[in-house]
N, C-alpha and C positions, 0 to 999 in steps of 0.2 A: 553631632549636633544634629537634633531636629530643626527646622525650618517650617514657616507658616507663612500665609499670605495673609495679608492686611489689605480688608476689604472695606470701601469709605459702605456707609451704609445710606440707604435710601431715603430716609428722613433729614437726613442733610447734618447727622449727629457726630461724634465723634467715630474712628475706624473699631472697627472690633478685628483682634486678632479668627481667623476663620480657619477651620479645618471642612473637609468635607466629610461629614460624616452624616450616620441617618439620625442625630440628634439635630437638636437646632438651638446651639449655644453661642452667645455673644461672648466674647470675653475684651472688657474695655480696658483701655490703659490710660493710667491718668499719672499727672506725676504732681506730687505734694508740695510743698511750701518750700521745702528742701531738695526738691529735684528729684526724690526718691521716685520709682517705678509704683504704681497701686495696681491692680489687678482684680477689677470686678465681675464676676459670673452673670450672666443674666440669660433668663430661656427666652425663646423668642419665637412664643406663640403662632401659626397659623401658617407657616412658611412650608414646611416640608408635607408633602400630602400623604394621604394616609386611607387605605382601602378601609370602607366600614363593613362590618358583618352581613353577606347576601350569603343566599342557597348556591353551595357549592356541587352538589349535583342532583340531576334531573334525570329522569325517567319520564318519555314519552312515545307517543306512537308514529308508526307512519301516518302522515296526512295532516296531525297535528301541526301545531305553531308553539316553538319554544321560544321563549323571553329567557335570556342567559343574564343575570342581573349583575353589574358592578358598580358600587357608591364608592366615590372618590371624594374624600374634605381637602380642603384647601389645595385643588388644583392649580389654582391663578392663572398663568397663560400658557400652560402645558397643555399638551393634547392628550388624548385617551385613545388607545390603539386596540382593536382586535383583531386575533387571528388565529388560527389552529397550530395547537404549539407544536405539531407536525409538521409543519410551514415557515420558511422565515418569510413570504408576504405576507403584506397585512390586507385584514377583512375589509377595514375603515380606520380613517384615522379622522377623530372627532366625529362631525356625522356625514362624512362623505365616504362614501362607497368605492374600494378599489377591485371589485370582483362583479363580472357583469354577470348577474345573478338577481333577478327582481324579488327573490325569494327574502331575499337577505337585507336587511336596514339594520342602523343604529338610531337609537332610540335616546331622544335627552331632552325631556323639559324642560324648557328654559328656566334660568335659576336654581334650579336642581343638582344634587348630587352625582344622580341616576346617569348611567353610560348604558344604557343597556343593548346587547343584539338580539334581533328580533329575528328567526329563522322560521317562514312560512312553508307551509306544507312538506312538511320535514320525510326525508328519505334516509337510508341505512346507512348512506355512505357520509351524511351529515354528523354521526355519531363521532364522539372522540373528545380531547379534552383540549379547550379554549381557552385561550390566554388574555385577561384586560391589562394594559399595558399601560404606566405613565411615561410619557415622552420626557426623558431627561439625560444630559448629559451627567450632571451632577448627581443623581440617585438612580444606580444602573439596577437596582434588584425590586423596583417598584412593580410587583405583581401578582395579579390574583388569577387562579385556576377555575374553571367552572368543566366539568365532567358533563357531558351529555352522552344519555344510553338512548337508540332509537328502536322499538320491537319492529320487529319486519310486520308485525299483523296492523291491519289499517282499522280502524273505529267508525260505525256508523252508528245511528241510532234507529231504533225499530218505535213504531208506534202502536200502544196498545190502548182499549178502553177499560177503564174499570169502573163503576158506579158511576159512569157518563164523564168521568175524568180522563183527559189522556195523556197516560204516561211515556217518556222517553226512555228506551233502556239501551246502554251502551253494548253493541254487540262487535265481537271484532272475528275479524275473517282469517 
């Protein structure tokens, strides 16, 4: 026999028979005039966090700034955690940094779904797979990966004059 948890709804309505799945469905149990149980399934949108489509591959040069994008819809009171996939330690939780590296910060415009990891003055050792994760005991696999490639060449600009107009051309070392 399968068991389920009965969870009171935050809106004070009747109880739901809830299962911890990545779908958000409420099944309400009501009794008719004869005492028979009736089951009504309702979708409850807006509760399960969902990653929005963003760039998952970045190619940058040493010295550049990389913005690793992560956009989460329906975050609620959960936190966004950035970490390098090869490490268990967080880089950021929310906008708080957990590394002693002033080049790295989390960027979150208030009211937006964006939770970007910004890495300035890139170094070759910054290359790798990064993970944007939504903290949740209920939903274990809410993760978004971004691969960052860092070329060992530095980029700087040389200026030329053409017909009195200054042109900046990227030059690689």
